[in-house]
C-alpha positions in Angstrom: -23.6 51.8 -59.0 -24.2 54.7 -56.6 -27.6 54.6 -54.8 -28.8 57.6 -52.9 -31.8 58.2 -50.7 -33.0 61.8 -49.9 -35.5 63.2 -47.4 -36.1 66.5 -45.7 -36.9 64.8 -42.4 -35.6 61.7 -40.6 -39.0 60.0 -40.3 -39.5 60.2 -44.1 -36.4 58.0 -44.6 -38.3 55.1 -43.1 -40.0 54.7 -46.5 -36.6 54.1 -48.0 -35.3 51.8 -45.3 -36.8 48.5 -46.7 -35.1 49.1 -50.0 -31.8 50.2 -48.4 -31.7 47.0 -46.4 -31.9 45.1 -49.7 -29.6 47.0 -52.0 -27.6 49.3 -49.8 -26.6 52.8 -50.7 -26.1 56.1 -48.9 -28.4 58.8 -47.6 -28.6 62.5 -48.3 -30.2 65.0 -45.9 -30.7 68.8 -46.3 -29.9 70.1 -42.8 -27.2 69.4 -40.2 -30.0 69.0 -37.7 -31.4 66.1 -39.7 -27.9 64.6 -40.1 -27.5 64.6 -36.3 -30.8 62.9 -35.8 -29.8 60.3 -38.4 -26.6 59.6 -36.4 -28.6 59.5 -33.2 -31.5 57.3 -34.2 -29.7 54.9 -36.5 -26.7 54.4 -34.3 -25.5 50.8 -34.5 -27.9 49.8 -37.3 -25.2 48.7 -39.7 -22.8 46.0 -38.5 -20.8 45.5 -41.7 -17.5 47.0 -42.7 -19.4 49.5 -44.8 -20.8 51.3 -41.7 -20.1 55.0 -41.3 -19.2 56.6 -37.9 -21.4 55.4 -35.0 -22.4 52.3 -37.1 -24.9 54.1 -39.3 -25.4 54.0 -43.0 -23.3 56.5 -45.0 -25.0 59.9 -44.8 -24.1 63.3 -46.2 -25.6 66.8 -46.0 -26.5 68.0 -49.5 -28.6 70.8 -50.9 -30.4 69.4 -53.9 -29.3 72.3 -56.1 -25.8 71.0 -55.5 -26.0 67.4 -56.8 -25.0 67.9 -60.5 -21.7 66.1 -59.7 -23.4 62.9 -58.5 -23.9 59.9 -60.8 -26.2 56.9 -60.2 -29.7 56.8 -58.9 -31.4 59.1 -56.3 -34.6 58.0 -54.6 -36.5 60.8 -52.9 -39.0 60.6 -50.1 -39.7 64.3 -50.3 -41.4 66.4 -52.9 -38.3 68.4 -53.6 -36.8 69.4 -57.0 -33.5 67.7 -57.7 -31.1 69.7 -59.8 -29.3 66.8 -61.4 -27.6 65.9 -64.7 -30.3 63.4 -66.0 -27.7 61.6 -68.2 -25.7 60.8 -65.1 -28.1 60.8 -62.2 -31.6 59.2 -62.5 -34.3 60.5 -60.2 -37.0 58.3 -58.6 -39.8 59.7 -56.4 -41.0 57.3 -53.6 -42.7 59.8 -51.3 -43.7 59.2 -47.7 -47.4 58.2 -47.6 -50.5 58.0 -49.7 -53.2 59.6 -47.7 -55.8 62.2 -48.5 -53.8 65.3 -47.7 -52.4 67.1 -50.8 -48.7 67.1 -51.6 -46.6 69.5 -49.6 -44.8 72.2 -51.7 -45.7 72.4 -55.4 -47.3 69.3 -56.7 -45.9 69.8 -60.2 -42.4 69.3 -58.8 -43.3 65.6 -59.2 -43.3 66.1 -63.0 -39.6 66.8 -62.9 -38.8 63.2 -61.7 -37.7 60.7 -64.3 -39.6 57.9 -62.5 -42.3 57.6 -59.8 -42.8 54.5 -57.7 -46.6 54.0 -57.6 -48.0 52.3 -54.5 -51.5 51.7 -56.0 -54.7 53.1 -57.5 -55.1 55.6 -54.7 -51.7 57.0 -55.5 -52.8 57.4 -59.1 -56.0 59.2 -58.0 -53.9 61.7 -56.1 -51.8 62.4 -59.2 -55.0 62.8 -61.2 -56.7 65.0 -58.6 -53.5 67.2 -58.5 -53.8 67.5 -62.4 -50.3 66.2 -63.0 -49.3 65.2 -66.4 -46.8 62.3 -66.1 -46.2 59.9 -69.0 -47.2 56.3 -68.2 -43.7 55.0 -69.0 -42.4 57.0 -66.0 -44.9 55.5 -63.6 -43.6 52.2 -62.0 -46.1 50.0 -60.2 -44.4 48.8 -57.1 -46.9 48.6 -54.2 -46.2 49.8 -50.7 -42.5 49.0 -49.8 -43.3 49.2 -46.1 -46.0 46.5 -46.2 -43.5 43.7 -46.9 -42.3 43.5 -43.3 -45.8 43.1 -42.0 -47.0 40.7 -44.8 -43.9 38.5 -44.5 -44.3 38.2 -40.7 -40.8 39.5 -40.0 -41.5 40.5 -36.4 -42.7 38.6 -33.3 -45.5 40.3 -31.4 -44.4 39.2 -28.0 -40.8 40.3 -28.6 -42.1 43.7 -29.6 -44.2 43.9 -26.5 -41.1 43.0 -24.5 -39.2 45.9 -26.1 -42.1 48.3 -25.3 -42.1 47.0 -21.7 -45.7 45.9 -21.9 -46.1 43.5 -18.9 -47.2 39.9 -19.6 -50.2 40.4 -17.4 -51.4 43.2 -19.7 -51.2 41.3 -22.9 -54.7 40.0 -22.6 -55.8 43.6 -22.9 -56.5 45.0 -26.4 -53.9 47.6 -27.5 -55.0 50.9 -29.1 -52.6 52.8 -31.4 -53.2 56.5 -31.5 -51.2 58.0 -34.4 -52.4 61.6 -35.2 -50.9 63.9 -37.8 -49.6 67.4 -37.0 -51.0 70.9 -37.5 -51.0 70.6 -41.3 -54.0 68.4 -41.3 -55.4 69.7 -38.0 -53.8 67.0 -36.0 -55.6 66.1 -32.8 -52.8 65.3 -30.4 -53.2 68.6 -28.4 -57.0 68.1 -28.3 -57.3 64.5 -27.4 -54.0 62.9 -26.2 -54.7 63.4 -22.4 -58.3 62.5 -22.8 -57.4 59.3 -24.5 -54.7 58.5 -21.9 -57.2 58.9 -19.1 -60.1 57.0 -20.7 -58.6 54.2 -22.9 -56.1 53.0 -20.3 -59.0 52.0 -18.0 -59.6 48.9 -20.1 -56.9 48.8 -22.8 -53.2 49.4 -23.5 -52.6 52.7 -25.4 -49.7 53.5 -27.7 -49.2 57.1 -28.6 -47.3 57.7 -31.8 -47.3 61.4 -32.8 -46.3 62.9 -36.1 -42.6 63.8 -36.4 -43.3 67.5 -35.8 -45.1 66.7 -32.6 -42.5 64.2 -31.2 -41.3 66.9 -28.9 -44.6 66.5 -26.9 -43.7 62.9 -25.9 -41.7 63.8 -22.7 -44.4 66.1 -21.5 -47.1 63.5 -22.0 -45.0 60.9 -20.2 -44.5 63.2 -17.2 -48.2 64.1 -17.1 -49.2 60.4 -17.2 -46.8 59.5 -14.5 -47.8 62.5 -12.3 -51.4 61.3 -12.6 -50.6 57.7 -11.8 -51.8 56.5 -15.1 -50.4 53.2 -16.4 -50.8 51.1 -19.5 -49.8 53.9 -21.8 -46.7 53.6 -24.1 -45.0 56.0 -26.4 -43.5 55.5 -29.9 -41.1 58.0 -31.3 -41.5 58.3 -35.2 -37.9 59.6 -35.4 -36.6 56.2 -34.2 -37.0 54.6 -37.5 -34.9 51.6 -36.5 -36.6 50.7 -33.2 -40.1 52.3 -33.4 -41.1 51.4 -36.9 -44.7 52.0 -37.9 -45.2 48.3 -38.9 -44.1 47.2 -35.5 -46.7 49.4 -33.9 -49.3 47.9 -36.3 -48.4 44.4 -35.3 -48.7 45.1 -31.5 -52.0 47.0 -31.8 -55.6 45.8 -32.3 -57.2 49.1 -33.4 -56.1 52.4 -34.8 -57.2 56.0 -34.0 -56.0 58.7 -36.3 -57.3 61.8 -38.1 -56.0 63.0 -41.5 -52.8 61.1 -41.4 -51.9 58.7 -44.3 -51.5 56.0 -41.6 -55.2 55.6 -41.9 -54.6 53.9 -45.2 -51.4 52.1 -44.4 -53.2 50.4 -41.4 -55.5 48.7 -43.9 -52.8 46.1 -44.4 -53.6 44.8 -40.9 -57.3 44.2 -41.6 -58.0 45.6 -38.1 -60.6 48.3 -37.2 -60.0 52.0 -37.6 -61.4 55.0 -35.7 -61.2 58.5 -37.3 -60.9 61.4 -34.9 -62.8 64.0 -36.7 -61.3 67.4 -37.6 -62.5 70.3 -39.7 -59.5 70.1 -42.1 -60.9 70.1 -45.6 -57.9 70.7 -48.0 -57.9 67.0 -49.0 -57.9 65.2 -52.3 -61.2 64.1 -53.8 -61.4 60.3 -53.7 -63.9 57.7 -54.9 -65.8 56.1 -52.1 -64.0 52.8 -52.6 -60.7 54.6 -51.7 -62.1 56.8 -48.9 -61.6 55.5 -45.4 -64.3 57.8 -44.2 -66.9 55.6 -45.8 -66.1 52.5 -43.6 -64.3 53.7 -40.4 -65.9 54.5 -37.0 -65.8 58.1 -35.9 -65.0 60.0 -32.7 -66.0 63.7 -32.6 -65.8 64.3 -28.8 -69.6 63.9 -28.2 -69.3 60.3 -26.9 -66.9 58.3 -24.8 -63.8 57.3 -26.8 -63.8 54.1 -24.8 -67.3 53.3 -26.1 -66.3 54.1 -29.7 -63.2 51.9 -29.5 -65.1 49.0 -27.9 -67.8 49.2 -30.6 -65.1 49.2 -33.3 -63.3 46.2 -31.8 -66.6 44.3 -31.6 -67.4 45.0 -35.3 -65.6 42.0 -36.8 -68.0 42.1 -39.7 -66.3 45.3 -40.9 -62.9 43.7 -41.3 -63.6 42.4 -44.8 -64.4 45.9 -45.8 -61.0 47.1 -44.6 -59.3 44.3 -46.6 -61.3 45.2 -49.7 -60.3 48.8 -49.4 -56.6 47.7 -49.0 -56.7 46.2 -52.4 -58.7 49.1 -53.8 -55.9 51.5 -52.6 -52.6 49.5 -53.0 -51.2 47.2 -55.7 -50.1 43.6 -55.1 -50.0 43.3 -51.3 -48.0 40.2 -51.7 -44.9 40.9 -49.7 -42.8 41.4 -52.8 -42.8 45.2 -53.3 -39.1 45.5 -52.3 -38.2 42.9 -54.8 -40.0 44.8 -57.6 -38.3 48.0 -56.6 -34.9 46.3 -56.4 -35.3 44.8 -59.9 -36.3 48.2 -61.3 -33.3 50.0 -59.7 -30.9 47.4 -60.9 -32.4 47.7 -64.4 -31.9 51.4 -64.7 -28.4 51.1 -63.1 -27.4 48.8 -66.0 -28.6 51.5 -68.4 -26.2 54.0 -66.9 -23.1 51.7 -67.1 
């Protein structure tokens, strides 16, 4: 059975990566630029005889209006309309995050998919708030595919710190992960990155993980930190979906700072504290308090020292249970078996096509 994964941007494919590692398949991208990034950042990731050139998974540039010849199953991480023959090619929407920002493009495009993988109650609230009418039989409760790696302890923290070149002497420090969104969502990287580098590194390690569309800022920030003699700052490129996976950054870190990124909710899987860098972006979904991180996180609005806010958040161990409670309010299962559920579903509909 042919299995395809589609995304508009390379970072979005990280949401398909856990499933690909289980059942295989090939990837479709819309632009030659994305295809080149795929070859660059996934070079050497496949060791078997099925590897494409440069040791990557099979990948092909395709416009979604030109897929009527394909048969099998296509799983999409992007809210894009697929012009398929539904009798030959089944469509499944996975998406790339379940935060408070509204769906990019036209939300009703999701109604064109034959199935949607649902990560949890928060996902359902987003569909409801977007006023989408999708029959229940097309909604498949899976949980968050990306959580399995974290929940099943597939990484070693010290090994990841070795890879990031965090010296052994600095591993007694706490590590702060700063992962802002981009301009859609009023991302804060231009406003706060240098401030955070200067202040947080006085006491803690700092990992800066920008949004894909701000990854081009990393070289400049590295040079600025070096020119100012600032150490204890590390950088994680979201395009490097094989070596800089989000869940790896979660494991290394002790606290998250973000703004309107969906990473605010994914970080709940860690049970660690969260700081929200306030923005004036308001085009967000309406969420019940039990699914709204703003009701339990600490906040930074620029009026106080970010170091003081981080330290207060780190000392607030009594809040950790609230993060765990919200995790279960937002996501189904959280048992490390979401990939297994997705695999069984994909195999089931593939049998229907045979």
